[in-house]
C-alpha positions as CSV (number, residue, x, y, z in Angstrom):
1,M,0.3,0.1,-0.1
2,S,1.2,3.6,-1.0
3,S,2.3,6.4,1.7
4,R,-1.3,8.3,0.1
5,A,-3.4,5.3,0.2
6,L,-2.7,4.5,3.5
7,R,-3.1,8.3,4.4
8,R,-6.8,8.1,2.4
9,R,-7.5,4.8,3.9
10,C,-6.6,6.2,7.7
11,G,-9.1,8.9,7.3
12,A,-11.9,7.0,6.0
13,V,-11.7,5.0,9.1
14,A,-11.1,8.0,11.2
15,A,-14.8,9.1,9.6
16,G,-16.4,5.6,10.1
17,L,-15.4,6.5,14.0
18,L,-16.7,9.7,14.5
19,G,-19.6,8.5,12.1
20,D,-20.8,6.2,14.7
21,R,-20.3,8.9,17.7
22,V,-22.8,11.1,15.3
23,A,-25.2,8.9,14.6
24,G,-25.0,5.6,16.3
25,E,-25.9,2.1,15.1
26,P,-29.3,1.9,13.0
27,P,-32.1,-0.3,14.0
28,A,-31.6,-3.7,14.9
29,A,-34.5,-4.7,11.8
30,L,-31.9,-3.0,9.7
31,H,-28.7,-3.5,10.7
32,P,-26.2,-5.5,8.6
33,V,-24.8,-7.2,11.7
34,A,-28.0,-8.5,12.3
35,A,-28.7,-9.4,9.3
36,F,-25.8,-11.8,9.4
37,G,-26.4,-13.2,12.5
38,T,-29.6,-14.4,10.7
39,A,-27.7,-15.9,7.9
40,M,-25.4,-17.0,9.6
41,G,-27.8,-19.1,11.8
42,R,-29.4,-20.5,8.5
43,V,-25.7,-21.4,7.6
44,E,-25.6,-23.6,10.9
45,H,-28.6,-25.2,10.7
46,A,-27.1,-26.4,7.1
47,V,-23.6,-27.4,8.1
48,Y,-23.6,-28.7,11.5
49,D,-22.1,-31.4,13.3
50,D,-20.1,-32.0,16.0
51,T,-17.2,-32.0,14.6
52,I,-14.0,-29.3,14.2
53,A,-14.5,-29.8,10.6
54,A,-17.8,-28.5,10.4
55,G,-17.0,-25.6,12.5
56,A,-14.3,-24.7,9.9
57,R,-16.7,-24.8,7.0
58,Y,-19.2,-22.7,8.5
59,A,-15.9,-19.8,10.0
60,L,-15.0,-19.7,6.4
61,T,-18.3,-19.2,5.2
62,G,-18.9,-16.3,7.3
63,I,-15.4,-14.6,6.9
64,A,-16.2,-14.6,3.4
65,I,-19.5,-13.2,3.6
66,G,-18.1,-10.5,5.3
67,A,-15.3,-9.7,3.1
68,I,-17.8,-9.3,0.2
69,A,-19.8,-7.1,1.9
70,G,-17.1,-5.3,2.4
71,T,-15.9,-5.2,-1.4
72,I,-19.3,-4.5,-2.8
73,A,-20.3,-2.0,0.1
74,R,-16.7,-0.4,-1.4
75,S,-16.6,2.5,1.2
76,T,-13.9,2.0,4.1
77,A,-16.0,4.4,6.1
78,L,-19.4,3.5,6.1
79,A,-17.8,-0.2,6.5
80,V,-16.4,1.3,9.8
81,S,-19.5,2.9,10.7
82,V,-21.5,-0.2,10.8
83,A,-18.8,-2.2,12.6
84,V,-17.9,-0.1,15.1
85,A,-20.3,0.0,18.4
86,G,-18.8,2.4,20.4
87,R,-21.8,4.7,20.9
88,A,-23.7,1.8,21.7
89,L,-21.4,0.4,24.2
90,R,-21.3,3.5,25.8
91,A,-25.3,3.9,26.4
92,T,-26.0,0.8,27.2
93,A,-23.7,0.8,30.1
94,L,-24.6,4.3,31.4
95,D,-28.1,2.5,30.9
96,V,-26.9,0.2,34.1
97,H,-25.6,3.0,35.9
98,D,-29.2,4.8,35.7
99,A,-30.7,2.1,36.9
100,L,-28.5,1.7,39.8
101,E,-28.5,5.4,40.3
102,R,-32.5,5.0,40.7
103,R,-31.7,1.7,43.4
104,D,-33.4,-0.2,40.8
105,L,-30.9,-3.2,41.0
106,G,-33.6,-5.1,39.3
107,Q,-33.5,-3.2,36.3
108,A,-30.3,-2.9,36.4
109,R,-29.9,-7.2,36.7
110,S,-32.3,-7.2,33.6
111,L,-29.7,-4.7,31.6
112,L,-27.0,-6.4,31.7
113,P,-27.6,-9.1,29.4
114,A,-27.6,-6.7,26.8
115,L,-23.6,-6.6,28.0
116,V,-22.2,-9.9,29.1
117,G,-23.1,-13.1,29.5
118,R,-22.8,-14.1,32.9
119,D,-26.0,-14.9,35.2
120,P,-26.7,-11.3,36.9
121,S,-29.9,-12.6,39.5
122,E,-27.5,-13.0,42.3
123,L,-25.0,-10.1,41.3
124,D,-25.1,-7.2,43.9
125,E,-24.6,-3.3,43.0
126,S,-21.0,-4.0,43.1
127,G,-21.0,-7.2,41.0
128,V,-23.3,-5.3,38.2
129,A,-21.1,-2.5,38.3
130,A,-17.8,-5.1,37.7
131,A,-19.7,-6.7,35.3
132,V,-20.2,-3.7,33.6
133,I,-16.9,-1.8,33.4
134,E,-15.0,-5.5,32.3
135,S,-17.5,-5.2,29.6
136,V,-16.5,-2.0,28.7
137,A,-13.4,-2.6,28.7
138,E,-13.5,-6.0,26.4
139,N,-15.4,-4.3,24.0
140,S,-13.7,-1.3,23.5
141,V,-11.2,-4.0,21.5
142,D,-14.2,-5.9,20.0
143,A,-16.4,-3.1,19.0
144,V,-14.0,0.0,18.7
145,I,-10.2,-0.8,18.0
146,A,-10.1,-4.2,16.4
147,P,-12.6,-3.2,13.4
148,S,-10.6,0.2,13.1
149,L,-7.2,-1.5,13.1
150,W,-8.7,-4.3,10.5
151,A,-9.9,-1.7,8.2
152,V,-6.9,0.4,7.8
153,G,-5.2,-2.9,7.0
154,A,-7.4,-4.1,4.5
155,G,-10.1,-1.5,4.2
156,A,-13.8,-2.4,3.9
157,P,-13.4,-6.2,3.4
158,G,-11.4,-6.3,6.8
159,A,-14.4,-4.1,8.8
160,L,-16.9,-5.8,7.6
161,G,-14.9,-9.1,7.3
162,Y,-13.6,-8.8,11.6
163,R,-17.1,-8.1,12.5
164,A,-18.4,-11.7,10.9
165,V,-15.7,-13.1,12.7
166,N,-16.2,-11.6,15.9
167,T,-20.1,-12.1,15.8
168,M,-19.5,-15.8,14.9
169,D,-17.8,-16.2,18.1
170,A,-20.5,-14.5,20.3
171,M,-22.8,-17.1,18.0
172,V,-20.9,-20.4,18.2
173,G,-17.4,-19.9,19.5
174,H,-18.8,-20.2,23.8
175,R,-17.9,-23.5,26.0
176,S,-21.2,-25.6,25.6
177,E,-21.9,-29.1,24.5
178,R,-23.2,-28.1,21.1
179,Y,-20.1,-25.4,20.3
180,T,-16.7,-27.2,21.8
181,R,-16.2,-28.9,18.7
182,F,-18.4,-26.8,16.6
183,G,-17.4,-23.2,17.8
184,A,-13.5,-24.1,18.1
185,W,-12.4,-22.3,14.6
186,S,-14.6,-19.4,15.5
187,A,-13.3,-18.9,18.5
188,R,-9.4,-19.6,17.7
189,A,-10.5,-16.7,14.5
190,D,-11.4,-14.0,17.2
191,D,-8.6,-14.8,19.5
192,I,-6.1,-14.1,16.5
193,A,-8.1,-11.5,15.2
194,N,-8.3,-9.5,18.7
195,W,-4.5,-10.4,19.5
196,I,-3.1,-6.8,18.4
197,P,-6.0,-4.9,18.9
198,A,-5.9,-6.1,22.4
199,R,-2.4,-4.8,22.9
200,L,-2.9,-1.5,21.2
201,T,-5.8,-0.6,23.5
202,V,-3.6,-1.2,26.3
203,L,-1.2,1.4,24.6
204,L,-4.0,4.2,24.1
205,V,-5.2,3.8,27.6
206,L,-1.7,4.3,28.6
207,A,-2.3,7.8,26.7
208,A,-5.6,8.4,27.9
209,R,-3.8,7.9,31.6
210,P,-0.5,8.5,31.4
211,R,-0.5,9.3,35.5
212,R,-2.1,5.6,35.8
213,A,1.3,4.2,33.6
214,S,2.7,2.4,36.0
215,S,-0.5,0.7,37.6
216,I,-1.9,-0.3,34.2
217,W,1.4,-2.0,33.2
218,R,1.8,-3.4,36.6
219,A,-2.3,-4.9,36.3
220,V,-1.5,-6.2,32.2
221,R,1.9,-7.6,32.9
222,A,1.3,-9.3,36.6
223,D,-2.5,-10.1,36.3
224,A,-3.6,-10.3,32.3
225,P,-2.0,-13.8,31.6
226,A,-3.9,-15.7,34.3
227,H,-7.2,-15.1,32.7
228,P,-8.5,-17.6,30.1
229,S,-8.9,-15.3,27.4
230,P,-5.9,-13.9,25.8
231,N,-7.4,-10.7,25.2
232,A,-10.1,-9.6,27.0
233,G,-7.5,-10.3,30.3
234,V,-5.2,-7.4,28.7
235,A,-8.1,-5.0,28.2
236,E,-9.8,-5.4,31.4
237,A,-6.5,-5.2,33.6
238,A,-6.0,-1.8,31.8
239,F,-8.5,-0.8,32.7
240,A,-8.4,-1.8,35.9
241,G,-5.2,-0.3,36.5
242,A,-6.1,3.4,34.7
243,L,-9.4,3.6,37.5
244,G,-7.8,2.0,40.1
245,L,-9.9,-0.8,40.9
246,Q,-9.9,-4.4,41.1
247,L,-11.9,-6.2,38.9
248,G,-12.7,-10.3,37.7
249,G,-13.0,-12.5,40.2
250,P,-16.1,-15.4,40.6
251,L,-18.9,-15.5,38.2
252,R,-21.6,-18.0,37.1
253,Y,-22.6,-18.5,33.2
254,G,-25.7,-20.3,34.1
255,E,-24.6,-23.4,35.9
256,R,-21.7,-22.9,35.3
257,F,-18.9,-21.5,37.7
258,E,-15.9,-19.8,36.9
259,Q,-13.2,-18.4,39.2
260,R,-11.5,-15.5,37.4
261,P,-8.6,-14.2,38.2
262,L,-8.2,-10.6,40.1
263,L,-7.0,-7.7,37.6
264,G,-5.8,-4.8,39.3
265,T,-5.7,-3.4,42.7
266,G,-7.9,-1.2,45.3
267,P,-11.8,-1.0,45.7
268,R,-14.4,-2.9,44.0
269,P,-16.1,-1.3,41.8
270,R,-19.3,0.9,42.7
271,R,-21.5,2.7,40.8
272,A,-20.1,5.8,39.7
273,D,-17.5,3.9,38.8
274,I,-19.3,3.2,35.9
275,T,-19.3,6.8,34.3
276,R,-15.6,6.6,35.0
277,A,-14.8,3.7,32.5
278,V,-17.1,5.1,30.1
279,R,-15.2,8.2,30.0
280,L,-12.2,6.5,29.3
281,A,-13.5,4.2,26.9
282,S,-14.6,7.0,25.0
283,D,-11.2,8.9,25.1
284,V,-9.7,5.8,23.8
285,E,-12.1,6.1,21.4
286,L,-10.7,9.7,20.3
287,L,-7.3,9.1,21.0
288,L,-7.5,6.3,17.7
289,A,-9.6,8.9,16.0
290,G,-7.2,11.9,16.3
291,A,-4.2,9.8,15.7
292,L,-5.6,8.0,12.5
293,G,-6.9,11.6,11.5
294,A,-3.3,13.1,12.1
295,V,-1.7,10.3,9.8
296,A,-4.3,11.3,7.1
297,C,-3.5,14.8,7.2
298,S,0.3,14.2,7.9
299,G,1.4,14.3,4.2
300,R,-0.6,17.2,3.2
301,T,1.0,20.9,2.1
302,P,-0.3,23.9,3.4
C-alpha cells in the first residue's frame, strides 16, 4: 500500500468512527450485522455437525460473507460505521448506571445481558458495576479498536470481515456441549483477530491516563496472563489499572461457575465507577480517531 493510500484509508476509518459517535447504530431490523447473524443461523442449520471440520466450514463461510459485503460496499468509512459500536456500548453501560442510581437493582440486572453473558440474578450493586466495566473494557477492543485496525489494514473487507469473525464467536464460540468442537474455529479466529488490537488498546489507555501508567503496566503484566482470554484479560487489566479498581473474581454462566483471576488493585467497583469507565472508553476512541486523522493529514501541504 502506498503512503497516499494509507493516509486516505486512515482518514476514512477516522470518519467512520466519528460517524458512529454522531449517528450511532441503525435499528436492529435494518442492521447489517443483525442480518448477518440471521444468515449464519441458517448456515449453521445447514452445515452443523459436532466436529471441528464442520465448524471450519461455518467459520470460513462467514468470513467470506463479511469480506464480500465489504468489497460490495467499497466505502471504508461506511463499513467502519457499521462495524463499530462504541456509542451503543457506552449508552448501554450508562443505562445500567442510571438504574443503579435509582436504586433499581432489578432493572440493572435485567439490562446486564445486553453487555455480558454471565448470570446477573445474584449480583449485588458492586457485582453489576464490575460486570459493566469489564464489558466496556473488553468491547472497546471488539467494538471499536479491532474493526478500526482491520479497516486500516484491509479497508472495508477488513472491517466487515472482522465483524463477521466477532459475531460468529458470540454465536458459537462459547463453551457448551453443542459448540465445544463446532465453535472452535470461530473462537480461535476471534482470538487471533483481536490479539494486536487488544495490545493497542493498552497503549491507548496509557495515553489516555498517563498518570496511571505504572498501575496499568503492573496490572497488564502481572494479572492479565492468568485470565482465560488472551485478549479480554489484557483490556480488562488495563482498565482496572487506569481506574484504580480491582476487577475479576468469581462469576456464573447459568449452571457453570468460573473463578476468574483478580485484575488490578484497589476497591471493588461502585456504580459511580461505571461513568469513569465510560469516559475512559470514550477517550480511548477519540485518541484513536485523532491519531488516524493525524496520519491522514500528515502528507498534505499547506
